[in-house]
C-alpha positions as CSV (number, residue, x, y, z in Angstrom):
1,M,-0.4,33.2,0.6
2,I,1.5,31.1,3.0
3,K,0.7,31.9,6.7
4,I,2.9,30.6,9.4
5,W,1.8,30.6,13.1
6,C,4.7,30.4,15.5
7,D,4.6,30.0,19.3
8,G,7.1,29.2,22.1
9,A,6.6,27.9,25.6
10,Y,8.8,27.7,28.7
11,K,8.3,25.6,31.8
12,P,10.4,27.0,34.7
13,S,9.8,24.0,36.8
14,L,11.5,21.8,34.2
15,D,13.9,24.5,33.0
16,Q,13.0,23.6,29.4
17,G,10.9,25.0,26.6
18,G,9.4,24.1,23.3
19,V,8.2,25.5,20.0
20,G,5.1,24.9,17.9
21,I,4.7,26.0,14.3
22,I,1.8,25.6,11.8
23,W,2.2,26.3,8.1
24,T,-1.1,27.0,6.3
25,K,-2.3,28.0,2.8
26,D,-5.9,29.0,2.1
27,G,-6.9,28.1,5.6
28,K,-5.6,24.6,5.4
29,I,-2.8,23.2,7.5
30,L,0.2,22.2,5.3
31,K,2.6,21.2,8.1
32,R,2.9,21.0,11.9
33,Y,6.2,21.1,13.8
34,S,7.2,21.0,17.4
35,K,10.5,20.5,19.3
36,G,11.5,20.7,22.9
37,F,14.7,22.4,24.2
38,K,16.6,21.8,27.4
39,K,18.6,24.6,28.9
40,T,22.4,24.0,28.5
41,P,25.4,26.2,29.2
42,E,25.4,27.0,25.4
43,R,21.6,27.5,25.1
44,K,19.5,30.0,27.0
45,V,15.9,28.8,27.4
46,T,13.3,31.4,28.2
47,N,9.8,32.2,26.9
48,Q,11.4,34.9,24.7
49,T,14.0,32.7,23.3
50,M,11.5,30.0,22.5
51,E,9.3,32.6,20.6
52,M,12.4,33.7,18.7
53,I,13.4,30.1,17.9
54,A,9.9,29.3,16.6
55,T,10.1,32.2,14.2
56,L,13.6,31.3,13.2
57,F,12.6,27.6,12.4
58,A,9.6,28.8,10.5
59,L,11.7,31.1,8.3
60,K,14.4,28.3,7.8
61,A,11.7,26.1,6.4
62,V,11.1,28.5,3.4
63,S,13.2,27.1,0.7
64,K,11.6,28.1,-2.6
65,E,10.1,31.2,-4.2
66,I,6.6,32.1,-3.0
67,D,4.2,35.0,-3.8
68,S,3.5,36.1,-0.2
69,L,4.3,35.2,3.4
70,E,2.7,36.2,6.7
71,I,4.2,35.3,10.0
72,V,1.6,35.3,12.9
73,T,2.8,35.3,16.5
74,D,1.5,36.2,19.9
75,S,4.9,37.6,20.8
76,M,5.2,41.4,20.6
77,Y,8.9,40.8,21.6
78,V,9.5,39.1,18.2
79,I,7.4,41.6,16.2
80,G,8.9,44.6,18.1
81,G,12.5,43.3,17.6
82,L,12.0,42.5,13.9
83,T,9.7,45.2,12.6
84,L,9.3,48.1,15.2
85,G,12.9,48.9,15.9
86,W,12.8,47.8,19.5
87,K,16.2,47.8,21.2
88,R,17.8,44.4,21.4
89,K,19.7,44.3,24.6
90,A,19.4,40.5,25.2
91,N,19.5,37.5,22.9
92,V,21.7,39.4,20.4
93,E,23.0,36.2,18.8
94,L,19.5,34.9,18.1
95,W,18.4,38.3,16.8
96,N,21.3,38.2,14.4
97,K,20.3,34.7,13.2
98,L,16.7,36.0,12.7
99,D,17.9,39.0,10.7
100,E,20.0,36.7,8.4
101,E,17.0,34.3,7.9
102,L,14.6,37.2,7.3
103,D,16.9,38.7,4.7
104,R,17.4,35.3,3.0
105,V,13.6,34.5,2.9
106,Q,12.7,38.0,1.7
107,K,14.7,37.3,-1.4
108,L,12.4,34.3,-2.0
109,V,9.1,36.1,-1.3
110,K,7.8,38.3,-4.1
111,S,6.1,40.8,-1.7
112,P,7.2,42.2,1.7
113,I,6.9,39.6,4.4
114,K,4.1,40.6,6.7
115,F,4.2,40.1,10.5
116,T,0.9,40.0,12.4
117,H,0.3,39.9,16.1
118,T,-2.4,37.7,17.5
119,Y,-3.5,37.5,21.1
120,G,-2.4,34.3,22.9
121,H,-5.2,32.0,24.2
122,A,-7.7,34.0,22.2
123,D,-10.1,32.8,19.5
124,D,-7.3,32.1,16.9
125,T,-7.5,28.4,15.9
126,F,-4.1,28.1,14.4
127,N,-2.4,30.0,17.1
128,N,-4.0,27.8,19.7
129,I,-2.7,24.7,17.8
130,A,0.8,26.2,17.7
131,D,0.5,27.0,21.4
132,S,-0.6,23.4,22.2
133,L,2.3,22.0,20.2
134,A,4.8,24.3,22.0
135,D,3.4,23.5,25.4
136,S,3.5,19.7,24.8
137,A,7.1,20.0,23.5
138,S,8.1,21.9,26.5
139,R,6.8,19.1,28.8
140,E,8.5,16.2,27.0
141,F,11.4,14.4,28.6
142,I,14.6,15.8,27.1
143,E,18.0,14.4,27.9
């Protein structure tokens, strides 16, 4: 099983955010990724959008058939919007992109994709690494 931990961060004082993603298999890290985002007229940067973008980037990285996939996030906003039927009043364009990626990736995964909630800043090693990556990316100088 491939497990992907996704996290987003937002720094209001800098008006920028970041994402951190960890791909694992059998408890071992396969890949780490982080990226910072500056708010622009075209890009809304909030904690929620960073959580969504982290999940979107994680899904985009799936390019070949796999047996099973679990997405782990501390964002109930993402889990609720993707799996619990929560109303999507904001960030509609991002939700649509997430839906498209989820549909594409589900065709590559032999079993239903599982979404798991973890508590932020708790005793979850991989979530803490993803959080650290997102936080560092949100603090980087971005032009």
